[in-house]
C-alpha positions as a Python dict, from the first residue, in 0.01 Angstrom:
ca = {
    (1, 'M'): (0, 0, 0),
    (2, 'N'): (32, 364, -203),
    (3, 'K'): (304, 609, -106),
    (4, 'I'): (189, 762, 212),
    (5, 'K'): (102, 1149, 201),
    (6, 'T'): (114, 1363, 471),
    (7, 'D'): (-57, 1673, 382),
    (8, 'W'): (-406, 1734, 355),
    (9, 'D'): (-530, 1731, -19),
    (10, 'L'): (-814, 2009, -4),
    (11, 'R'): (-891, 1954, -353),
    (12, 'D'): (-1056, 1655, -289),
    (13, 'L'): (-1367, 1922, -163),
    (14, 'Y'): (-1273, 2228, -406),
    (15, 'K'): (-1039, 2243, -637),
    (16, 'T'): (-1022, 2671, -665),
    (17, 'E'): (-1151, 2945, -444),
    (18, 'D'): (-1355, 3050, -711),
    (19, 'E'): (-1584, 2668, -663),
    (20, 'V'): (-1587, 2817, -297),
    (21, 'Y'): (-1692, 3117, -394),
    (22, 'A'): (-1944, 2979, -628),
    (23, 'D'): (-2107, 2723, -375),
    (24, 'F'): (-2086, 3048, -135),
    (25, 'E'): (-2311, 3236, -388),
    (26, 'K'): (-2569, 2893, -408),
    (27, 'I'): (-2590, 2839, -63),
    (28, 'K'): (-2702, 3237, -107),
    (29, 'T'): (-2935, 3202, -348),
    (30, 'I'): (-3112, 2891, -160),
    (31, 'Q'): (-3183, 3047, 197),
    (32, 'I'): (-3308, 3346, 3),
    (33, 'G'): (-3545, 3143, -163),
    (34, 'M'): (-3666, 2972, 165),
    (35, 'L'): (-3831, 3300, 227),
    (36, 'N'): (-4103, 3174, -2),
    (37, 'Y'): (-4186, 2896, 216),
    (38, 'K'): (-4303, 3117, 509),
    (39, 'G'): (-4681, 3015, 545),
    (40, 'K'): (-4646, 2699, 334),
    (41, 'L'): (-4519, 2430, 646),
    (42, 'K'): (-4831, 2344, 751),
    (43, 'T'): (-4890, 2157, 412),
    (44, 'R'): (-4764, 1833, 339),
    (45, 'Q'): (-4606, 1943, 0),
    (46, 'G'): (-4492, 2268, 111),
    (47, 'L'): (-4346, 2069, 456),
    (48, 'L'): (-4187, 1804, 215),
    (49, 'S'): (-4038, 2031, -20),
    (50, 'Y'): (-3888, 2232, 210),
    (51, 'L'): (-3707, 1925, 412),
    (52, 'K'): (-3583, 1844, 45),
    (53, 'E'): (-3429, 2172, -34),
    (54, 'A'): (-3284, 2205, 305),
    (55, 'K'): (-3097, 1868, 265),
    (56, 'E'): (-2945, 2013, -22),
    (57, 'L'): (-2871, 2339, 158),
    (58, 'E'): (-2691, 2120, 466),
    (59, 'E'): (-2479, 1907, 154),
    (60, 'L'): (-2368, 2255, 28),
    (61, 'E'): (-2278, 2425, 408),
    (62, 'T'): (-2120, 2103, 517),
    (63, 'R'): (-1866, 2104, 228),
    (64, 'F'): (-1829, 2474, 239),
    (65, 'G'): (-1798, 2533, 611),
    (66, 'C'): (-1564, 2240, 649),
    (67, 'Y'): (-1320, 2341, 385),
    (68, 'L'): (-1318, 2683, 559),
    (69, 'F'): (-1271, 2526, 919),
    (70, 'L'): (-943, 2303, 761),
    (71, 'R'): (-811, 2594, 583),
    (72, 'K'): (-822, 2804, 925),
    (73, 'S'): (-683, 2438, 1105),
    (74, 'L'): (-414, 2440, 891),
    (75, 'D'): (-302, 2821, 946),
    (76, 'G'): (-489, 3011, 1218),
    (77, 'K'): (-377, 3333, 1010),
    (78, 'D'): (-494, 3205, 654),
    (79, 'L'): (-628, 3500, 518),
    (80, 'F'): (-891, 3357, 241),
    (81, 'S'): (-1112, 3150, 527),
    (82, 'R'): (-1089, 3421, 745),
    (83, 'K'): (-1197, 3680, 461),
    (84, 'I'): (-1512, 3452, 342),
    (85, 'E'): (-1619, 3293, 669),
    (86, 'S'): (-1643, 3687, 751),
    (87, 'E'): (-1849, 3748, 412),
    (88, 'Y'): (-2052, 3422, 546),
    (89, 'Q'): (-2151, 3600, 863),
    (90, 'I'): (-2231, 3902, 771),
    (91, 'F'): (-2463, 3749, 518),
    (92, 'A'): (-2569, 3524, 784),
    (93, 'Q'): (-2681, 3795, 1003),
    (94, 'E'): (-2907, 3943, 750),
    (95, 'I'): (-3072, 3604, 691),
    (96, 'A'): (-3122, 3405, 957),
    (97, 'P'): (-3359, 3673, 1136),
    (98, 'K'): (-3588, 3658, 811),
    (99, 'L'): (-3566, 3273, 839),
    (100, 'S'): (-3683, 3266, 1160),
    (101, 'F'): (-3968, 3175, 1109),
    (102, 'I'): (-3908, 2810, 958),
    (103, 'T'): (-3898, 2605, 1271),
    (104, 'P'): (-4189, 2777, 1484),
    (105, 'E'): (-4405, 2780, 1164),
    (106, 'I'): (-4320, 2353, 1155),
    (107, 'S'): (-4387, 2315, 1511),
    (108, 'S'): (-4712, 2490, 1510),
    (109, 'N'): (-4818, 2176, 1310),
    (110, 'K'): (-5069, 1958, 1548),
    (111, 'K'): (-4844, 1665, 1726),
    (112, 'E'): (-5040, 1397, 1556),
    (113, 'V'): (-4983, 1556, 1185),
    (114, 'L'): (-4604, 1553, 1254),
    (115, 'L'): (-4593, 1240, 1378),
    (116, 'E'): (-4793, 1079, 1106),
    (117, 'F'): (-4608, 1265, 799),
    (118, 'S'): (-4296, 1070, 984),
    (119, 'K'): (-4423, 771, 918),
    (120, 'Q'): (-4499, 785, 561),
    (121, 'K'): (-4170, 691, 298),
    (122, 'D'): (-4170, 1059, 116),
    (123, 'F'): (-4076, 1163, 458),
    (124, 'E'): (-3829, 838, 564),
    (125, 'E'): (-3477, 1063, 552),
    (126, 'Y'): (-3683, 1367, 784),
    (127, 'N'): (-3849, 1099, 997),
    (128, 'I'): (-3617, 1164, 1312),
    (129, 'M'): (-3580, 1540, 1260),
    (130, 'L'): (-4009, 1585, 1285),
    (131, 'E'): (-4047, 1386, 1584),
    (132, 'D'): (-3764, 1536, 1733),
    (133, 'I'): (-3950, 1879, 1672),
    (134, 'V'): (-4270, 1666, 1861),
    (135, 'K'): (-4040, 1650, 2150),
    (136, 'D'): (-3908, 1974, 2183),
    (137, 'K'): (-4203, 2175, 2169),
    (138, 'K'): (-4265, 2331, 2425),
    (139, 'H'): (-3850, 2440, 2414),
    (140, 'I'): (-3890, 2593, 2034),
    (141, 'L'): (-3835, 2975, 2070),
    (142, 'N'): (-4101, 3170, 1887),
    (143, 'E'): (-4063, 3382, 1537),
    (144, 'K'): (-4025, 3674, 1732),
    (145, 'I'): (-3775, 3592, 1982),
    (146, 'S'): (-3581, 3351, 1751),
    (147, 'A'): (-3497, 3667, 1468),
    (148, 'V'): (-3416, 3922, 1734),
    (149, 'L'): (-3188, 3640, 1869),
    (150, 'N'): (-3079, 3541, 1542),
    (151, 'K'): (-2941, 3938, 1474),
    (152, 'N'): (-2642, 3892, 1700),
    (153, 'A'): (-2383, 3724, 1498),
    (154, 'S'): (-2115, 3697, 1826),
    (155, 'F'): (-2319, 3411, 2044),
    (156, 'G'): (-2032, 3145, 2104),
    (157, 'G'): (-1739, 3337, 2015),
    (158, 'F'): (-1632, 3292, 2376),
    (159, 'G'): (-1495, 2952, 2248),
    (160, 'E'): (-1331, 3117, 1966),
    (161, 'T'): (-1166, 3372, 2096),
    (162, 'F'): (-1033, 3125, 2341),
    (163, 'D'): (-933, 2916, 2024),
    (164, 'N'): (-779, 3227, 1903),
    (165, 'F'): (-546, 3326, 2236),
    (166, 'N'): (-452, 2927, 2321),
    (167, 'D'): (-347, 2842, 1906),
    (168, 'I'): (-190, 3119, 1807),
    (169, 'D'): (-145, 3416, 2058),
    (170, 'L'): (-26, 3217, 2339),
    (171, 'K'): (392, 3178, 2442),
    (172, 'F'): (594, 2955, 2658),
    (173, 'G'): (919, 2990, 2579),
    (174, 'D'): (1204, 2722, 2595),
    (175, 'I'): (1285, 2429, 2771),
    (176, 'K'): (1653, 2340, 2908),
    (177, 'T'): (1700, 1941, 2806),
    (178, 'K'): (1993, 1738, 2795),
    (179, 'N'): (2023, 1791, 2444),
    (180, 'G'): (1979, 2199, 2457),
    (181, 'K'): (1639, 2377, 2409),
    (182, 'V'): (1331, 2296, 2313),
    (183, 'K'): (1034, 2526, 2233),
    (184, 'L'): (768, 2423, 2429),
    (185, 'T'): (424, 2403, 2202),
    (186, 'H'): (131, 2235, 2268),
    (187, 'A'): (290, 1936, 2090),
    (188, 'T'): (628, 1944, 2278),
    (189, 'Y'): (455, 1914, 2631),
    (190, 'S'): (318, 1576, 2526),
    (191, 'V'): (675, 1471, 2527),
    (192, 'L'): (868, 1704, 2760),
    (193, 'I'): (604, 1602, 3058),
    (194, 'R'): (713, 1241, 2973),
    (195, 'D'): (1050, 1312, 2989),
    (196, 'E'): (1292, 1152, 3263),
    (197, 'D'): (1422, 1427, 3339),
    (198, 'A'): (1225, 1545, 3669),
    (199, 'K'): (1354, 1916, 3608),
    (200, 'V'): (1277, 1878, 3256),
    (201, 'R'): (918, 1754, 3379),
    (202, 'K'): (854, 2008, 3651),
    (203, 'Q'): (973, 2292, 3448),
    (204, 'A'): (721, 2225, 3132),
    (205, 'Y'): (459, 2159, 3353),
    (206, 'N'): (481, 2496, 3558),
    (207, 'M'): (555, 2690, 3237),
    (208, 'M'): (276, 2565, 3066),
    (209, 'H'): (33, 2596, 3354),
    (210, 'K'): (202, 2965, 3463),
    (211, 'A'): (142, 3136, 3105),
    (212, 'F'): (-226, 3025, 3188),
    (213, 'A'): (-208, 3135, 3513),
    (214, 'D'): (-93, 3475, 3422),
    (215, 'F'): (-399, 3527, 3252),
    (216, 'N'): (-604, 3415, 3530),
    (217, 'Y'): (-858, 3637, 3552),
    (218, 'T'): (-890, 3712, 3147),
    (219, 'L'): (-965, 3371, 3102),
    (220, 'G'): (-1185, 3348, 3432),
    (221, 'G'): (-1376, 3615, 3277),
    (222, 'L'): (-1434, 3434, 2927),
    (223, 'Y'): (-1520, 3157, 3071),
    (224, 'L'): (-1748, 3234, 3346),
    (225, 'N'): (-1927, 3516, 3034),
    (226, 'D'): (-1918, 3167, 2845),
    (227, 'V'): (-2146, 3050, 3133),
    (228, 'Q'): (-2350, 3269, 3143),
    (229, 'E'): (-2460, 3301, 2765),
    (230, 'T'): (-2521, 2877, 2837),
    (231, 'M'): (-2774, 2993, 3093),
    (232, 'F'): (-2939, 3234, 2900),
    (233, 'F'): (-2976, 3035, 2647),
    (234, 'T'): (-3113, 2743, 2888),
    (235, 'N'): (-3339, 2953, 3054),
    (236, 'I'): (-3502, 3121, 2767),
    (237, 'K'): (-3595, 2786, 2585),
    (238, 'K'): (-3744, 2655, 2923),
    (239, 'Y'): (-3515, 2384, 3048),
    (240, 'K'): (-3494, 2317, 3376),
    (241, 'S'): (-3141, 2311, 3351),
    (242, 'V'): (-2779, 2312, 3172),
    (243, 'L'): (-2745, 1941, 3194),
    (244, 'D'): (-3112, 1855, 3152),
    (245, 'R'): (-3063, 2097, 2818),
    (246, 'C'): (-2748, 1948, 2748),
    (247, 'C'): (-2915, 1587, 2786),
    (248, 'N'): (-3242, 1610, 2564),
    (249, 'N'): (-2991, 1753, 2262),
    (250, 'D'): (-2826, 1411, 2348),
    (251, 'K'): (-3128, 1241, 2432),
    (252, 'T'): (-2994, 1090, 2696),
    (253, 'S'): (-3014, 1093, 3090),
    (254, 'P'): (-2854, 1330, 3296),
    (255, 'K'): (-2868, 946, 3554),
    (256, 'V'): (-2558, 868, 3306),
    (257, 'L'): (-2370, 1195, 3442),
    (258, 'K'): (-2454, 1091, 3801),
    (259, 'T'): (-2363, 727, 3794),
    (260, 'L'): (-2072, 792, 3661),
    (261, 'I'): (-1924, 1040, 3889),
    (262, 'E'): (-2079, 816, 4146),
    (263, 'T'): (-1907, 489, 3990),
    (264, 'V'): (-1567, 687, 3952),
    (265, 'R'): (-1563, 788, 4329),
    (266, 'E'): (-1617, 475, 4444),
    (267, 'N'): (-1291, 373, 4272),
    (268, 'I'): (-1062, 626, 4343),
    (269, 'P'): (-890, 409, 4576),
    (270, 'L'): (-764, 208, 4334),
    (271, 'F'): (-558, 515, 4099),
    (272, 'Y'): (-469, 652, 4460),
    (273, 'E'): (-313, 253, 4448),
    (274, 'F'): (-155, 281, 4107),
    (275, 'E'): (-7, 631, 4178),
    (276, 'R'): (158, 407, 4504),
    (277, 'V'): (277, 152, 4299),
    (278, 'K'): (436, 382, 4062),
    (279, 'K'): (613, 602, 4330),
    (280, 'K'): (795, 323, 4448),
    (281, 'A'): (899, 138, 4158),
    (282, 'L'): (1050, 487, 4032),
    (283, 'G'): (1210, 529, 4363),
    (284, 'I'): (1109, 888, 4378),
    (285, 'K'): (1049, 1117, 4696),
    (286, 'D'): (868, 1382, 4579),
    (287, 'F'): (542, 1235, 4330),
    (288, 'Y'): (400, 1533, 4167),
    (289, 'Y'): (46, 1603, 3961),
    (290, 'Y'): (259, 1552, 3656),
    (291, 'D'): (455, 1276, 3708),
    (292, 'N'): (138, 1062, 3647),
    (293, 'Y'): (284, 1151, 3283),
    (294, 'L'): (586, 973, 3292),
    (295, 'E'): (629, 691, 3097),
    (296, 'M'): (711, 301, 3303),
    (297, 'G'): (918, 71, 3096),
    (298, 'K'): (1114, 110, 2822),
    (299, 'V'): (1063, 83, 2430),
    (300, 'D'): (1400, 118, 2246),
    (301, 'K'): (1228, 305, 1932),
    (302, 'K'): (1083, 626, 1798),
    (303, 'Y'): (822, 606, 1595),
    (304, 'T'): (842, 769, 1260),
    (305, 'Y'): (480, 831, 1083),
    (306, 'E'): (554, 537, 876),
    (307, 'E'): (637, 324, 1111),
    (308, 'A'): (333, 429, 1277),
    (309, 'T'): (72, 385, 1006),
    (310, 'K'): (236, 56, 979),
    (311, 'I'): (162, -41, 1339),
    (312, 'V'): (-179, 105, 1339),
    (313, 'L'): (-274, -109, 1060),
    (314, 'E'): (-153, -475, 1164),
    (315, 'A'): (-312, -387, 1550),
    (316, 'L'): (-621, -317, 1337),
    (317, 'Q'): (-624, -636, 1113),
    (318, 'I'): (-843, -788, 1407),
    (319, 'M'): (-1110, -547, 1269),
    (320, 'G'): (-1121, -676, 902),
    (321, 'K'): (-1050, -629, 570),
    (322, 'D'): (-1308, -364, 500),
    (323, 'Y'): (-1194, -170, 799),
    (324, 'T'): (-865, -177, 688),
    (325, 'S'): (-877, -115, 332),
    (326, 'V'): (-1028, 244, 432),
    (327, 'L'): (-750, 311, 659),
    (328, 'E'): (-527, 239, 362),
    (329, 'K'): (-690, 496, 178),
    (330, 'A'): (-677, 759, 427),
    (331, 'I'): (-334, 729, 468),
    (332, 'A'): (-234, 747, 113),
    (333, 'G'): (-491, 925, -16),
    (334, 'G'): (-435, 1314, 159),
    (335, 'W'): (-686, 1249, 436),
    (336, 'I'): (-413, 1319, 688),
    (337, 'D'): (-272, 1609, 764),
    (338, 'V'): (34, 1487, 1023),
    (339, 'Y'): (353, 1697, 1102),
    (340, 'E'): (335, 2050, 1313),
    (341, 'K'): (292, 2375, 1166),
    (342, 'P'): (310, 2739, 1266),
    (343, 'A'): (-48, 2873, 1376),
    (344, 'K'): (-181, 2507, 1280),
    (345, 'T'): (-476, 2402, 1542),
    (346, 'S'): (-282, 2197, 1851),
    (347, 'G'): (-389, 1823, 1962),
    (348, 'G'): (-579, 1596, 1720),
    (349, 'F'): (-936, 1576, 1552),
    (350, 'C'): (-1122, 1455, 1232),
    (351, 'V'): (-1382, 1587, 1050),
    (352, 'G'): (-1613, 1367, 838),
    (353, 'V'): (-1731, 1576, 527),
    (354, 'Y'): (-2026, 1415, 334),
    (355, 'G'): (-2024, 1282, 42),
    (356, 'Y'): (-1651, 1312, 30),
    (357, 'H'): (-1391, 1174, 333),
    (358, 'P'): (-1341, 1245, 652),
    (359, 'Y'): (-1030, 1448, 731),
    (360, 'V'): (-761, 1371, 1038),
    (361, 'L'): (-521, 1650, 1183),
    (362, 'L'): (-223, 1527, 1366),
    (363, 'N'): (43, 1695, 1530),
    (364, 'H'): (304, 1398, 1480),
    (365, 'T'): (601, 1320, 1770),
    (366, 'D'): (790, 1029, 1740),
    (367, 'E'): (658, 913, 2057),
    (368, 'F'): (444, 648, 2099),
    (369, 'S'): (190, 874, 2216),
    (370, 'S'): (153, 986, 1857),
    (371, 'V'): (81, 664, 1719),
    (372, 'S'): (-169, 600, 1982),
    (373, 'T'): (-288, 960, 1885),
    (374, 'L'): (-344, 851, 1457),
    (375, 'A'): (-555, 516, 1601),
    (376, 'H'): (-761, 738, 1795),
    (377, 'E'): (-867, 951, 1539),
    (378, 'L'): (-878, 696, 1264),
    (379, 'G'): (-1127, 531, 1482),
    (380, 'H'): (-1345, 878, 1437),
    (381, 'A'): (-1276, 863, 1066),
    (382, 'M'): (-1390, 491, 1028),
    (383, 'H'): (-1737, 531, 1243),
    (384, 'S'): (-1774, 905, 1028),
    (385, 'Y'): (-1715, 682, 723),
    (386, 'Y'): (-1915, 388, 781),
    (387, 'T'): (-2223, 623, 927),
    (388, 'D'): (-2172, 855, 564),
    (389, 'N'): (-2227, 555, 348),
    (390, 'T'): (-2466, 370, 515),
    (391, 'Q'): (-2727, 695, 637),
    (392, 'P'): (-2823, 1000, 470),
    (393, 'I'): (-2697, 1364, 592),
    (394, 'T'): (-3020, 1361, 785),
    (395, 'K'): (-2888, 1119, 974),
    (396, 'S'): (-2577, 1123, 975),
    (397, 'D'): (-2440, 1334, 1266),
    (398, 'S'): (-2386, 1082, 1542),
    (399, 'S'): (-2400, 1154, 1915),
    (400, 'I'): (-2060, 1191, 2099),
    (401, 'F'): (-2148, 901, 2303),
    (402, 'A'): (-2091, 685, 2000),
    (403, 'C'): (-1809, 909, 1848),
    (404, 'E'): (-1582, 875, 2142),
    (405, 'V'): (-1629, 506, 2170),
    (406, 'A'): (-1502, 471, 1856),
    (407, 'S'): (-1181, 604, 1874),
    (408, 'I'): (-1115, 483, 2218),
    (409, 'V'): (-1220, 142, 2088),
    (410, 'N'): (-910, 112, 1834),
    (411, 'E'): (-651, 303, 2105),
    (412, 'I'): (-733, -33, 2340),
    (413, 'L'): (-681, -254, 2016),
    (414, 'L'): (-357, -79, 1964),
    (415, 'V'): (-224, -126, 2296),
    (416, 'N'): (-349, -482, 2330),
    (417, 'F'): (-123, -564, 2013),
    (418, 'M'): (185, -414, 2134),
    (419, 'L'): (120, -574, 2475),
    (420, 'N'): (97, -929, 2313),
    (421, 'N'): (402, -865, 2078),
    (422, 'A'): (613, -737, 2384),
    (423, 'K'): (917, -1000, 2405),
    (424, 'E'): (1097, -801, 2677),
    (425, 'K'): (942, -737, 3046),
    (426, 'Q'): (1057, -374, 3035),
    (427, 'E'): (832, -373, 2651),
    (428, 'K'): (578, -507, 2859),
    (429, 'L'): (548, -291, 3185),
    (430, 'Y'): (547, -7, 2946),
    (431, 'F'): (228, -107, 2761),
    (432, 'V'): (52, -220, 3045),
    (433, 'H'): (171, 81, 3227),
    (434, 'Q'): (14, 261, 2885),
    (435, 'L'): (-312, 112, 2913),
    (436, 'L'): (-291, 231, 3280),
    (437, 'S'): (-290, 574, 3178),
    (438, 'N'): (-544, 578, 2962),
    (439, 'F'): (-752, 506, 3215),
    (440, 'Y'): (-611, 809, 3385),
    (441, 'T'): (-614, 1090, 3139),
    (442, 'T'): (-930, 917, 2983),
    (443, 'L'): (-1175, 828, 3271),
    (444, 'Y'): (-1016, 1004, 3622),
    (445, 'R'): (-913, 1301, 3461),
    (446, 'Q'): (-1241, 1346, 3245),
    (447, 'T'): (-1477, 1305, 3537),
    (448, 'M'): (-1288, 1510, 3768),
    (449, 'F'): (-1338, 1795, 3486),
    (450, 'S'): (-1743, 1664, 3438),
    (451, 'E'): (-1728, 1741, 3855),
    (452, 'F'): (-1568, 2070, 3827),
    (453, 'E'): (-1815, 2214, 3507),
    (454, 'H'): (-2107, 2083, 3656),
    (455, 'Y'): (-2033, 2216, 4013),
    (456, 'V'): (-1980, 2541, 3783),
    (457, 'Y'): (-2309, 2512, 3660),
    (458, 'T'): (-2500, 2436, 3916),
    (459, 'T'): (-2364, 2712, 4159),
    (460, 'V'): (-2479, 2971, 3876),
    (461, 'E'): (-2799, 2825, 3866),
    (462, 'Q'): (-2871, 2850, 4215),
    (463, 'K'): (-2799, 3231, 4174),
    (464, 'K'): (-2504, 3231, 4402),
    (465, 'P'): (-2202, 3426, 4329),
    (466, 'I'): (-1869, 3284, 4145),
    (467, 'L'): (-1553, 3434, 4095),
    (468, 'V'): (-1210, 3390, 3946),
    (469, 'E'): (-1089, 3261, 4277),
    (470, 'D'): (-1382, 3011, 4368),
    (471, 'L'): (-1275, 2853, 4004),
    (472, 'N'): (-929, 2798, 4151),
    (473, 'E'): (-1033, 2709, 4429),
    (474, 'K'): (-1248, 2420, 4361),
    (475, 'Y'): (-1038, 2266, 4121),
    (476, 'K'): (-766, 2271, 4356),
    (477, 'E'): (-1017, 2050, 4579),
    (478, 'L'): (-1087, 1854, 4306),
    (479, 'Q'): (-746, 1760, 4258),
    (480, 'A'): (-668, 1702, 4619),
    (481, 'S'): (-958, 1452, 4585),
    (482, 'Y'): (-897, 1223, 4265),
    (483, 'F'): (-477, 1235, 4334),
    (484, 'G'): (-539, 1169, 4690),
    (485, 'D'): (-239, 1234, 4962),
    (486, 'V'): (49, 1032, 4717),
    (487, 'A'): (84, 1269, 4482),
    (488, 'K'): (216, 1698, 4544),
    (489, 'A'): (58, 2034, 4336),
    (490, 'T'): (264, 2262, 4223),
    (491, 'E'): (190, 2635, 4245),
    (492, 'Y'): (37, 2654, 3904),
    (493, 'S'): (-202, 2302, 3928),
    (494, 'C'): (-497, 2474, 4002),
    (495, 'Y'): (-475, 2674, 3695),
    (496, 'E'): (-477, 2393, 3488),
    (497, 'W'): (-893, 2442, 3457),
    (498, 'S'): (-811, 2724, 3189),
    (499, 'R'): (-668, 2590, 2966),
    (500, 'I'): (-925, 2299, 2880),
    (501, 'P'): (-1085, 2415, 2585),
    (502, 'H'): (-1359, 2165, 2548),
    (503, 'F'): (-1502, 2354, 2892),
    (504, 'Y'): (-1666, 2605, 2660),
    (505, 'R'): (-1890, 2322, 2529),
    (506, 'P'): (-2144, 2222, 2805),
    (507, 'Y'): (-2133, 1888, 2945),
    (508, 'Y'): (-1910, 1746, 2678),
    (509, 'V'): (-1587, 1626, 2862),
    (510, 'Y'): (-1805, 1360, 3059),
    (511, 'K'): (-1811, 1154, 2740),
    (512, 'Y'): (-1447, 1080, 2708),
    (513, 'S'): (-1561, 870, 3015),
    (514, 'T'): (-1826, 710, 2914),
    (515, 'G'): (-1667, 718, 2606),
    (516, 'F'): (-1355, 451, 2749),
    (517, 'I'): (-1615, 255, 2939),
    (518, 'S'): (-1808, 172, 2669),
    (519, 'A'): (-1478, 116, 2506),
    (520, 'C'): (-1374, -99, 2707),
    (521, 'T'): (-1651, -344, 2718),
    (522, 'I'): (-1636, -322, 2318),
    (523, 'A'): (-1268, -404, 2253),
    (524, 'Q'): (-1255, -660, 2496),
    (525, 'N'): (-1551, -868, 2280),
    (526, 'I'): (-1395, -774, 1978),
    (527, 'L'): (-1076, -947, 2072),
    (528, 'K'): (-1214, -1260, 2173),
    (529, 'G'): (-1244, -1303, 1798),
    (530, 'D'): (-1652, -1325, 1755),
    (531, 'K'): (-1736, -1254, 1413),
    (532, 'E'): (-2090, -1151, 1562),
    (533, 'Y'): (-2017, -907, 1753),
    (534, 'L'): (-1796, -790, 1547),
    (535, 'K'): (-2042, -725, 1298),
    (536, 'K'): (-2297, -554, 1565),
    (537, 'Y'): (-2036, -346, 1629),
    (538, 'K'): (-1983, -204, 1261),
    (539, 'N'): (-2390, -164, 1258),
    (540, 'F'): (-2309, 70, 1544),
    (541, 'L'): (-2040, 263, 1328),
    (542, 'S'): (-2295, 293, 1081),
    (543, 'A'): (-2613, 428, 1271),
    (544, 'G'): (-2493, 786, 1247),
    (545, 'S'): (-2833, 927, 1440),
    (546, 'S'): (-3076, 723, 1385),
    (547, 'I'): (-3093, 551, 1736),
    (548, 'P'): (-3033, 773, 2011),
    (549, 'P'): (-2684, 695, 2181),
    (550, 'V'): (-2769, 497, 2552),
    (551, 'E'): (-3018, 298, 2307),
    (552, 'L'): (-2775, 246, 2027),
    (553, 'L'): (-2513, 137, 2311),
    (554, 'K'): (-2721, -103, 2443),
    (555, 'T'): (-2729, -345, 2055),
    (556, 'V'): (-2307, -386, 2179),
    (557, 'G'): (-2354, -498, 2506),
    (558, 'V'): (-2342, -136, 2730),
    (559, 'D'): (-2573, 11, 2924),
    (560, 'L'): (-2479, 365, 3061),
    (561, 'T'): (-2736, 396, 3330),
    (562, 'K'): (-2629, 92, 3528),
    (563, 'K'): (-2324, 60, 3784),
    (564, 'Q'): (-2250, -293, 3690),
    (565, 'T'): (-2186, -172, 3321),
    (566, 'L'): (-1896, 127, 3483),
    (567, 'Q'): (-1769, -117, 3712),
    (568, 'G'): (-1681, -386, 3459),
    (569, 'A'): (-1409, -116, 3321),
    (570, 'F'): (-1267, -93, 3671),
    (571, 'E'): (-1232, -523, 3704),
    (572, 'L'): (-947, -471, 3408),
    (573, 'Y'): (-859, -156, 3571),
    (574, 'K'): (-800, -420, 3891),
    (575, 'S'): (-639, -704, 3681),
    (576, 'L'): (-382, -428, 3466),
    (577, 'L'): (-265, -254, 3814),
    (578, 'K'): (-206, -630, 3959),
    (579, 'E'): (36, -692, 3615),
    (580, 'F'): (160, -312, 3666),
    (581, 'E'): (304, -409, 4057),
    (582, 'E'): (414, -749, 3912),
    (583, 'L'): (610, -598, 3680),
    (584, 'T'): (762, -308, 3869),
    (585, 'K'): (854, -606, 4140),
    (586, 'E'): (1289, -645, 4180),
}
C-alpha cells in the first residue's frame, strides 16, 4: 500500500475556488433554463428532456454541495464555504418558487401514463422516480403552496443551529486526570468516559451533560420548534403522522419500529444481567449509567492511525480483494481526514460524492474505539463506492436502513477478528465486552432514543401540551426502564436527550438499531465463508435505491417485520453474555 494520507484532498473535486464558482454559474444557468419546461411536462418528449437535464443538475449540485459541506466540516468558520453557501441560498430563494410547477405538473399526468413511461427504455434511469410520484400523488403540494413554501429559506435551520452550537460554540472545560488536565471535547469525551478512574468518568459525564443542562430551555425550545416544523409539513402534505410520512419516504412500514420496540423491550432483562455481571466483576458499590462505557479486560497497546488501518484491512480480508483494494486506495488517496482540529465537526461520518469517491471524517484517538470507527465509516464508504459504480445517480441514494447495515457489518467483522486473535484471557474479555457494548450503544440505547422521539411526536399529534420539563421527565423515565435497578443516574443524566443531534432528523435513530440487528445476521453468514452469500451481500451494497430497503434486506436473509429475525440478534447476545460471565470469574 502507498503512503498513508491523513488529510482530505478536496482537489479531487475542485482544484481551485474559481472552478467552484464556475459550477455555481452552471447550476444557476440550468435552473433558470428549466423555467422553459412549464406546460411541457405532460408530453413524453418534454418530460424526458427535463429528466435528463435534472440528472445533469443533480450531478453538478452533488459535487458542488458536498464540496462546500466538506470544507465547512473541516472548519465550521471557513469563510469561503459559508459565503458561497449564503449566495446559493439567496439564489435558491429566488428560483425555487418559480420552479414549483415541476413536480405538480408531472404528477398531473394520468397514473397510467406515468407508469407506462416508467417501463420504457428511455425512462429506465428515472422509473423509480416516476413510480414514486404516482405513489405519492395525494401528498404532492400544488404549485401555489409549493411556491410560497419555497420562498422561505429557513426551513430545516433548527438542526443546523444545533450543530453550530454543539460543534463550535459549546465549551466544556478541563478534566483532572492522573496525567494532568485534559480539555474535554466531543473526541476526548469518548476516551475519558472509559477512564479507569471513577472520578474521571464521573467528572467527564457530569461536565458534558451539565453543559447542555445549562441551556436546557434554549435547547428544549430549539428541538420543540423543530418538531413543530416537522408537524407542519406532515399535516400540509396530508400524512396521518410523522412516522407515516417518514416510513413513506423510506419505503418501509411503521410495523418495523413497532416490532423493534416490542422485541427490545422483551429482551431488556438481558441488559440488566450484563450490568449485574459487570458491576460484580468491577467490584464497585455504586454503578452509574456511564460505567456501562468502562472497558473491561485489557489490551496493552495504543492504536496509532497507521496501526488501525493495518488491522482494519486484515480484519476485512474476508470480504475479498475487490473490497480491500478499494480500502487501500481510500487510505492512501486522501479520502479520509483523520485528526481532530479546531472547529472541525465532531464524531465521524462518510459522504459519498457521485462520480468521484467517498470522503470519510474521523477524529482519531489512539483507543480501540477509533479503530472501530474507522471500520464503521469505511463500511459506509464501500457501500457508496459499490452503489455509485453500479447505479445511475437517480438510483444511488441508498436508504439509511441499508447504509447502517454496511457500516455495522464491518464493525462486527473487526471485533470478531480481534477476538479470534486474542491470546490472553484479558484480551478475550476486552473484545467480548466490546461486542456486548455495541449491543448497548447501537441497539438498546438507540431504541431508547426512538421511544423518546416517538413519545414527543405522538404527544404533539394528540394535541397535548409538551414542555421542556416533560422532555426531561420522559427521558428520565426511559432511562430507568432501560438501565433497570442496577445502574444509577446522576443529577444531569436526564438532560442527555438535548445533546443528540439525530433528533433533528425525525425517526432516524431506530435505523441504527435495525441496522445492527440486520448486520448481526449478515456478519455471521459472511464469517461462515459462504462465497455465494458474500456475492449476495455485495449485490446488496450495489443496489442503491433500485429496490425498497425492507425488500432489499430480504435478499440477504433479513426480514425486519418478523420478531424471529430480531430475536436472532439477542440469541447472539445471550451467547456472548454467557462467555462474558465465564471470563469475569476469578
